[in-house]
N, C-alpha and C positions, 0 to 999 in steps of 0.2 A: 504493500500500500504506500510505502514511502516514495515510490516513483510516480505516484498519481498526483495530479493537481488537486489540492484541497480547497474546497469551496464552502464559504459560510453562507447559510440561509438565515435571513432575519425576517420572521413573519409571526404574527400573534395568533394565527389559526393553526392548530395542531395538524388538521387534515392536510392543509396546504404544505406545511413543512414536511410531513411524511411523504406526500406525493412527490415533491421536488427532490427529497433525499433519495427515494427509490429510483427516480428518473435519472438522477446524476450518477448513482452507483451503477445502474445498467449501462450508462453511457461511458463508463470507465473512469469516473472521477471519485474522489473521496469527499465526503460531505460532513458538515457539522451544523447543528441547528441552534438558533436562539430565538426566544419568544419576545424579547424586549431589548431595550438599550443596555440595561445592566448585564444581561446574559451575553450580548454582543461584545461588550468590553472585556468580559472575562475570557471569552473565547479568543479574542484578538491578543490578549496578554499571554495566553497559553500556547498558541500555535501561529505560525505564519500562514497566510492564505493567498492563493493565486487570484481569487476573485470573490466578490461579495454580491449576493443577490438580496436586495433590500426592498421591503414593502413600503410604499409611500405612506399609507395610513395605518399607524400602529396606535395601540392604546398607551396612554402616557406620552412619552417622547415620540414625536412623529418622525417619519422616515427622512424628511427634509432636514430636520435638525441633526439627525444621526449622520446623514450624508455629508453635511457641512463639517461636522466634527471629524469624521473619518478622513475626509480629503485634506484637512489641515495637518493630519498626522502621516498620511501615506498617499502614494500614487496608485494603490491597488485599484484595478478596474471595478467599477460599480455598475450593476444592472438593476434599475429600479422597476418595481411592479406597482400597478395601481388598477383599481376597478373602474377608474374613470378614463374615458377617452378624450377628455377635455384637453385642448391644446395648451391652455395656461399651465396646468399641472405638468404636462410633458416638458414644456420649455423651462419651467422653473426647476424641475428636477435636473435637467441637463445643465442649466446655468449654475446650479449648486454643485456641479462636478460629477454627476453621473455620466457614464460613458455610453450607456444605451438605456432604452426604455421599453417596457412591455406592458400592454394593456390587457388586463384579465377580462374574459378567459382567453388563454392562448394554448397552443398545442405543445406537447412535449417536444416534438420535432423542432418547432420554431425556437424554443428555449435552448435546446442543445446547440442549434446552429449559431445562435447569438453568443453563447458561452464560448464555443470553439473559435468564433471569429475574434472575440475580445482577447482571448488568451493568445491567439496567433499574432495579433497586432502587438501585444505586450512582449511576446518572445522576440519578435523581429526588432523591437526597439532596445531590448535589454542585452542582446548579443553583440558585443563589439566586433567591428570589422577586423578580419585578420590582417596583421601588419608585420612587417619585418622589424627586427630589433633596431631601435633608434629612429624608426620612421615617424615623422611628425603627424599629429592629428590634423584632420581637416576641420578647420575652425572658421567661423564668420564672426567678425566683430562689428558692433554698432553701438554708438552712444555709451561706450564703456562696458557694455554687455558682451559676452562671448558665447556663441552657440557652437558646442563641440559636436560635430556630426559623427565622429568616430566613437566617442564615448556616450553619445546620446544624452548630453547634459547641457544645461543652460547655467552660466555663471553670472552672478551680479557684478556690478562694477567693483565691489570690494572683494571679489573672488569667491564668495560663498555660493554654493549651488542653489538654484531655484527649482523646486520640484515641478515637473510637468506631467500631465497625463499623456497617453499615447496620442490622443487626438490633438491636444495642444502642441505637442512636439512636432507632429507631422505638419500641422498648419503653419506653425512658425517657421519651420525649415523651408517650406514652399515659398513663403513670403520673403524670407531673408535671402534665399538664392536668386530671387528675381525682384530686386528693389526697383521701385518706380513703375513697375508694371501694374496695370489695373486688372484685377481679377473679378469675374462675375461669381456669384454664389455657386452657380452650377459648375464652373471650372474648379472652384475650391473644393466642392463636395467630391468631385471626381478624384482630386488629388488626395483627399484625406480619408475617404471611405471605400472599402472594398465592395464589389458587386454583391457579396453575400450578406451584406448588412443593410437593413432598411434605414433610410435617412429621411429627415423631415426638412421642410422648407427653411426652418429657422435654426437648424443645427449649426451652421456656420456663424450665424449671428451670436449665438451664446458662446461658442468657442472664442470668437473675437472679443467678446465682452470679458471673458475670463483671462485672456492674454493681456488685454489692456490693464486689467486690475493688477497684473503682475509686473509689467514692464514700463507702463506709462507713468511719468511723474504726476500727471493729473488725468485719470481715466475718463473724467467727464469732458475733457478737452484734449483728445488724443493728438499727439504730434508724430507718432511713429506709425501706427496702423490707422489710416484715415479712411473715412467713408467717402466714396465718390457717388454722390446722389444719383440714383437711377442706373448706376453701372455696377457698383460692387465695392471692392476695397483695394487700397494701395499702401504698400510699405514705403514710406518716404525717407527713412533714415539712410545715411551714407554707410555703405557696407564695405568692409575690406576683408579679403580672404587670406588666411595664412595657415 
C-alpha cells in the first residue's frame, strides 16, 4: 500500500465517505476519511496525502474555510464537491485554491478521471528535468521574482519560495515565457488544462486572481498581469532568461 497514492476524503455523510473510499480503493488508491475539520487536521498531521477530496458544505466549519486553511499550508491538489450546480459556488471554490470541482451527483468514473488527471499534473510539475552535473537551471526573472522552470519553483525577491498550485505554475510559466503577448481565455485554458479535465469559462479568471494576490504589489491595480478588455490578459513585466 505504501506505493499507492493516499487520498483524504472530507465529507460529513458516512455513506458518501464509504462510497468514495471503496471507489478509490478499487481504482488502486489508498484512502483515509474525515467527517469534519478536526478529523481532517488530525489526518493531515499523521500522514502525507497526494490529494484531498473536500465537500463544500460541511456541518460546523464549511469546506471553503477548510480549503483556504489547507492551501495556506500546502500545495496539495484539492477537488471540491458540492450538491449545488451554482456557478458562484464553483468559482468561489476555485478562487479559494481548489484545483477542480465536482457537482453531486457524479459518477465514479468521472471522479476517478478527475483524480488521475490532478495527480498526473502534480507529478509532471514535481519531477525535475534531468540535467547534467553543473548545468544551470532554466530561470525567468521579472521584477525581482525568479521562476525556476527546472525546479518548478517561484522565488520572491528576497529569495524565499512562493508556493504555487499546478494550475498557477502552468499559467504563470505560459505568461512569463511570452511577455507582452495578449492571450485570450480560450488560449490560456488550452495551455493550462488537459483535454481530460472539464474546464469552466471563469477558470482562468480565478487563477489570474490568485496569481495577482501572490505577485502583484497591489492586486486591485495589477501592473504585471493586466487585463486587456474584450481580449484577455497580458504579462507586461520585463522578463530576462538565465
